N, C-alpha and C positions, 0 to 999 in steps of 0.2 A: 580633285581630278576631274577630267572632262567626261561628261556623260554623253552617250550617243545622241547626235542631233535627231535621229529618228525617234528615239525614246522621248526626248524632250518635247518634240512636236506632238507626239501621240498623247503624252501625259497631259499637256495643256487641254487637248480635246476631251480627255477623260475627266479632268477636273471640272470642265464646263458641264459635262453631262451627268456627273455623279450624283448631283442633287435630285435627279429624276429617278434614281434607282432606290426603291424603298425595300428594306428587308421584309421578308415574308412574316406575316403576323398571324397569330391564332385568331379565329373568329371571335368577335365580341358578343356578349350576351344581349338579347333583346330586352327592352324594358319589362320588368316583372319576372324575368327568368333568372335562374341561378347562373352564376358565372361559369363558363366552360372551364374544365380543368386545364391547367397550363400545359402547353405542348413544348416538350424539350427539343431543342434544336442545336445542331452543330452546323456552323456556316463554313463552307469550303469554297475553293475556287479551282475551276478547270475550264479551259476554252472548249467550245463546241460550236458547230454550225447549226442554225435553226433549220427545221424542215422548210422546203423539201431537200435542200442540200444535205443537211444532217438527217440521219435516218436511224432505224433500229436494226439494220443488218451489220452487226459488229464484227463480222469476218472481213469486211471490206472498207475501203477508204471512206471517210466521213461518217462512219458509224459512231453514234454518240457514245462517248466514253471509251471508244476503241483505243487501246494503248494507255489508258489512264490508270493510275493506281486504284481508282474507285470502281473500275469494272469488276474487280474481285468481290465487291459487295452485291453485285447483281448476277453476273454469270461467272461464278468462281472457278479457279483451278481446283484440282484435286487436293493439293497440299501447298504450303509455303515451306521454304527452306530457312532454317534459323541459323544464321551465320555464326553465332557465338559458340554453339555446342554441336553444330553439324547434325541437328535433329530435324525432323519433319513435322510441321504443324498441320493436323487434319483440317480440311475445309469441306470440299465436296466429296472427299474420300474419307474413309474411316481408318484403314490400315493398308499397308502394302508389304510384299515380300517377293523374293526371288524363288520361283518354283524350281528352276534350273538356270543354266547360264544365259539362256535367251528368252526366258518367260518371266515377265514381271506381272504379278497378280495384284489387283487392287480390290479391296472390299469397300462397298458403298454403304452408307447408312440406310437401314431399313425404314420404310414408312414415310420417307421424305416426299414432298410434292412440290411441283412448280406453281407459280402464281396463278396459272390458269386451271389449277386443280388436277392436272395430269400427274401420274406418279413418276418419281425420279427413279430410273432403272438403268441397268447396264446398256440398254438400247440407246439412251441419250449419249452415253460416252462413245459407243461404237459409231453412231451417226455423226457426232462431232468430228471424229477423226477421219471419217469418210470425206467430209468437207475439206479438212486439211490436206487430204490426199488430192482432191480436185485442184487445190491451190499449189500443189507440188512443193509443199513446205519441207524444210530440212529434216523434220522428224521422219518423213517418208523417204526422202532421197538418201539419207544416211543410216536409218535405223530399222524402220518397221517392215515386217513381212505381212503382218495381219493384226487385226484387233478382234477379239472373240468374246462374245457374251457367254460366260460359263453358266450363269443363272441370273436372276433378276438383280442381284446385288454383288455379282462377281464379274470382273473383266480381266482377261488375259491379254497383255501386250506381247506379241511374238516378234522378237528381233531377228534380223538376218544374221547377226553375229553379236558376240558379247560386247557390251559397251558400258563403261562406268558413268558416262555423261548422259546416257539415254534417260535415266530417271528425271533429270532436270527438265528435259523437253516434254516428257510425258506427263509428269506430275505437277509441274509448276508453270511452264510456259504455254500451256494449252488451256483455254477457257472452255468450260463445258456449256453447251447450248441445248435447247429443248428440241426433242424430236417432234413435238407437236408443231413446231415452226419449220424445222429444217429436215425432217425425216424424208419427205418426198424427194428433196434434192439429193440426200444421201443415197436413196434407192437408185436414182438415175446414175450416180457415180458408180455404184456397185454393178449396175448393168454394163457400163462401159468397161469396167475391169473384167467382168465375166466374158466380154466379147474380145478381150485381148487388146483393148485400146490403151494408149499411153498419152502423156501430155503433149507429145509431138503430133498426135493425130488431130485432124480437123474437127471431128466430133467432140473430142475432149475440149478443144479451144472454144467451140461453139457453146458448150454447156457452161464453161467457165465464164464466158462473156455474158451469158444469160444470168448466171448467178450473181455476177457483179452488179447487175441492174435490179436484183430482187430487193424489194422494200416491204418488210413486214409492217403491218398496221400498228403493232405494239411490241414491246420487249417483254417476253415471258422470262421470268427470272427464278432462280433457285435460291439466291442469297436473301439477306434480311431486308433489303431495300429495293424499291421499284420506282422508276421515273414516272411521275404523273404527266402524261402527254399534254394535258390541258394547261399545265403550268409552264410550259416551255415558252420563254420569251427571249428577246435579244439580250436581256440583262441577267436572267436567272431561271432556274428550274428547281422543282422540289422532288426529293426522293422520300417517299413515305415508307414507313416500316411495313413489312408484309407479315401479318400476324400468323399466317399459315406456314411460314418458312420454318424449317427445323432449326435455323440459326436465330430466330427472332429473339429468343431470351438471352442470346449471347451479347447483344448490343443494347446500349442504355439510352439511346436517343430515339425519340418518336419519329423524327425525320431529319434529313439533311437538306440544307439549302445550298445549292451550288451556284456561285456567281460566275458568269461567263466572261471570258476575256483574257488576253495576255497581259504582260506586266504593266503597260501604261494604263490600262483600264482598271486593273485590280488594285494598283497602288493606292489611289485615294480611298478606296473602300476599306483597305486594311487600316489606313491612317484614321479613318472615321470610326473604327471599331466594329464594322459590319462583317468582318471575316475573322474566323477563329484560327485558321491554319491555311497557309498557302505555300506552294512549292516553287513558285516562279523565281527566276534568277534576278534578284533585286540589286540595282546599282549601289555602290558604296554610300553615296549620299542619302539614298532612301533608307538603307539599313541604319544609318546614323539617326535618322528621324524616328525609326521604330524604337531604337534603344533609348532615345530621349523621352519617348512616351512610356518607357518602362516595359516594353514588350520583351518577352523571352525570344531569343534567337536560337534555333536548333541547328547545329552545324555538323550534320552527319556526313560521312563520305558517300559519294555516288559511284566511285570506282570507274568513272569515265569522264569525258569532257569534250570540248570543241577541238577540231582539227582543221587545218587548211587542206581542203580537198582540191585536187588538180585533175583536170580532164586529160587523160593520157593520150587522147586522140589529137590534142592541141600541142603542137610543137612550141617550146622545147620541153614540155613537161614529161615527155616520154623518155627523157634522158635522166638517169639516176644522179649524175653529177650535178645537173641543174637543181634537182630537188635537194641534194645535199647542200649546195650553196645557199639555197633559200633557207634551209634549217639553220645554218650559221648566221644568216643575215637578220634573223628574227629574235628580238629580245622577248623571250617567252614570259619571263618574270614580269616585265612591264605590262605585257598584254593581259596577264592574269589579274594583276592588281588594279589596272584601269577598269577592267570589266567587272570584277566581282570582289575586290578588296581581299580580305582575309580568306575568302572562300574560293579564290582562284589561284591554285598552287601550281607553279610551273612544272611541267613534266621534266623529269630528270633522265630517265633511262632510255626513253624513245624506243620502246619495244612493242607498242600497240596494246598493252594492257596495264592495269593500274600499278603505279610504283609501290602501293601498299602490299601488293601480292608478289612482287619480285623476289623478296627473300624466301618465300615459300616454294618457289618453282625454279629459280635459276641458280646454277652453281656459282661459286665465287669466281671460278675461271671464266665463265660466260660473262658475268657482270664486268669483269676487268677488261674484257675484249670489246665491250660496247663503246660506240662513239656517242658521247653525251651531247655533241653539237652545242657546246657552250657558245654564247653570243660572241661572234668574232667576224666582223665585216671585212677585215683584211683577208682572212682565210676564205671567205665567200668570194671576194674579188679575185683572189689568186686562182680559185677553181674556174671561174668564168673566163679569165684571161687565158688560162691553159686550154680552153676550148676554142680560142680564137676570137672571143668577144672583145669588143671595144666600146668606149663610151662616145656618145654623140656630143655635140658642142654644149648641150644643156645638161650633160651628165647622165642621160638615159642610156642604158646598155643597148647595144646592137649585137645580134648574134653573128655568126661567121659569114652569113649571107648579106649582112648589112641591114636586116630587118630590126626595127626598133621594138623593144620589149615593152609593150603597152597592153594591159589586160583589164578585164572587169572582174571584180570580186563581189559575190552576192551573199546575202545572209537573210534569215527570217527577220523582217523589220520589227516585229512585235516582241522578239526575244531580246530584252534589254541587254542581257549579258553578251549574247552572241553578236548583236549588232554593234555594241561597243567594241568587242574584240575585232570585228571586221573593220570598223572605222580606224582603230588604232593600227591594225595590221596593214591596211591600205597606205596609211601615212608612213609606216616603217619601211615598207617595200619601195614606196616612191622616193623616200629619202635615200635609199640604197641605190636607186637607179632603175628599178622595175616599176614603171609608171602604172599605178593601180588606181582605178576608179571604183568606189564602193557604191553598190545599189542595193537598197533594201527591197525585198519581195515579201508579200504577205505570207505568213508562216504556213498556211494550208497549201499554198502553191509551190513554195520553195522546195520542199521535200520531193514533190512530184517532178519538178524541173531537174533536180540532181539525178533522180532515178532514171529520167529520160535522157540524160546526157546533155541537157540544154544549159551548159554553163562553161566557163573557162576556169575560174577559181571560185570556191564556195566554202562557207563554214558549215560543217555538219559534225556529227559526233564521231569520236573514236572509242573503241572498247565497249565492253558490256559488263553490267553489274552482276557478275557471277564469280564465285570463288575459283572456278577452273578457267584458265586462259583460253582453252579451246573455244569458248563462246565469244571471247573478244576477237580472236582471229577469224572466226566465222563471220562476225559482223564487219571487221575491217576489210576482209578479202573476198567474201562471197555474196552475202545478202544483208541488206537490201540494195547496196550500191555497186554491185558488180555481177548482177544476176545473169546477164546474157553470156558472159564468159564463163562464169562458175557453173552454169547449168542448174542452179538452184533458184526456184521461184519463176518469175516471168521472163522468158527469153527475149521479149521485146524491150526490156529495160537495160540499156547498156551501162548506165551509171558512169563510173570513172574509167571504164574500159581498160582496166589494168590486167595485162596478160599474166596468167598464173604460172606459166613455165618461164623461168628467168635464169639468167646467168649471173652468178655472184662471185665475188672475190674470195669470200670466206668458205663457201661450201661447194663451189662449182655450179653446175646446172641443178636447179631445184624445181619441183612441181609443188607449188604452194597449196594448190587445192587438195592434192593427195595428202600433203603433210597435215593440213587442217583436219581432214577426216581421221588420219592416223593418230592425231593428238588426243582424240576422244575414243579411240577404238580399244576394245578389250578391257580387262580389269587389272592389268599390270601397271600400277601407278608409276613405277620407275621407268618403264618403257615409254609411257606418255611424257614424262618429264624430259626424257632424252629428245623426243621430237620437239617439245616446246622450247627447249634450249636452242635447237637449230632454227626453229621459226623465229625466235627472238633475234638471233644473229642476222638472219635473212631480212627480216622486217627492218631492223636497225640500219642495214646497209641500203636497202631498196627504197624505203620511205614511200610506200604507196600513197599515204597521206602524211601530213606533218602534224603530229599532236602538238597542241599549244599549252594547255594547262588542264589540271584535274580539278573537276568541280566538287566542292563541298557545299552542302545546303546552307542557305542563310534564311531558313524558314521561320517567319514570324508566328508565334503562338501566344497571342495576348490572353491575359487572364480575365475573360469576360463571361462567356457562356460555358466554357469547358474547363474541367479540372482533371487531374490524374496524369499529366505528363511526367514521365520519370526524370530524375535528375540527370545532368550530363554524366556520361560514362556508363550509363545503364547498358547492358549487353544488347538490348533490343535495337539500339541505334546502329549497331554493326550491320543490320539489314539494309541500311541505306534508304534513300527517299523514294526510289521508283521501282526497284527490282523485286524485292520481297518486302514491300514498303512497311516501315515500322508503324505508320499511322493506321494501316489496315490491321496489323497484328494487335495494336492497342485497342482498336474499336471492337474487333471480334472476340477479344478476351475480356472485354468489359472494363479495362483499366481506364479508358477515357469515359468520363461521366458528366452529366449536366452539373453545372455549378449551382449550388442551392442558394 
């Protein structure tokens, strides 16, 4: 199967440079001295930008490890959710309970300290959420009225109304940061709130802009590992164990060595045995190389995947019939197999959240009403012809005004699976008569461009790795790719510009934004399911984006420096690769250990 040209070109460059990347080594003994004790290492891979572009303010863009599974080892959330049994694994929190319908109380471990020696207390949690308030995150737009320090080790989260999805946002999706670094900023936020200011006021915007430029000199961590700033190079950085962390005894490696780079750069390092675990989307040909070398491949579900994003300000993408025609014209199975082999499974139900979760949330009646958009170019052509479209002499479609349908499709160049998906998709659409040119954009810029609405068609993610579909719909319809219309996040980011009040055939007029909020409101699960069934029908008809396939991991885990990976089928793999990542669970519980 054809691999993306972008990936192939970048892989050649990476192979050329890989000999220059040496694994970190323990210091050798000087003549006459006893040999230093062996340093146990696990080698991981995650892309980052070196300073000054990369920095230690992990609240904002280009913060090192911001959004990475490994951030939890430095600035952890309070808990992880364990998918197999619906339990909560304590990390920066010790326990939690509902005091009443709107008060969630968290107990923190006593005596814990940050890497700079400052005590870990409820003030750190309160200040962290003050910064999230400054950023107008969904935890504040949808849930929180206040966050209160009851005592040094007790925090109360006060909700505006009951919500069964609030624990996820409070306990798992929020990373706790040190007041010794961010406390002054939190105080300035509190002063704005006391003065009655809101995110719409200029003073608020000014403070947010200033905070976005804040660059701490170091990362103060609570978790068991800390980045050594002196070790950061273009190729790798070292995370040393923090002996004073209350989690230090949980983990079994003295340090982690993180190799920088996306798939083309990381691939030769994995093949050379320099990396013990990687979560990149490796092309089918590369996966076959891993298997030939005897590497274990961990194929856990991610509960999301790539979608065709359309800028709804660009005609004709504002017409749902055109979007439906495109869905019929795309062979999603081919796209998934070309991109990721066995790990790219075509989306079946087209509802905006994982097919794995559909039986848990949608009634049989709803599922039977869904349009599966099975590959059918005759049906696609019938829809377009019905709109008055015709074909030009070269087969390219022209709309009812005679304008030729020619567009650009962008994707992150270094994401081998997504760039392969984009290349295949561009060819499929061109073959159908929508002339499509693919352009790869460096991955750090592509996300920004889509949020800014600077695209016609793009490959970005659909869905969210969470057992409750509310979170997928929040991602699909509100943030981060529809912030200006949804009112969540940054109002200067138009993204896909998809209006949330829509007219549908199945439900009449719907307010999708209000429905997303309602799908997570209250504690009545059956009431939430009713809203989710309606959201599924509306999404399936409107197709704000067109899901392509659901990604499963094809994560190499060679048997070199690390042992303890559970067998396939272990419940921990239900956590997925990125969301409550199983690798972090296995590290923090000591199941992953140095190979002797």
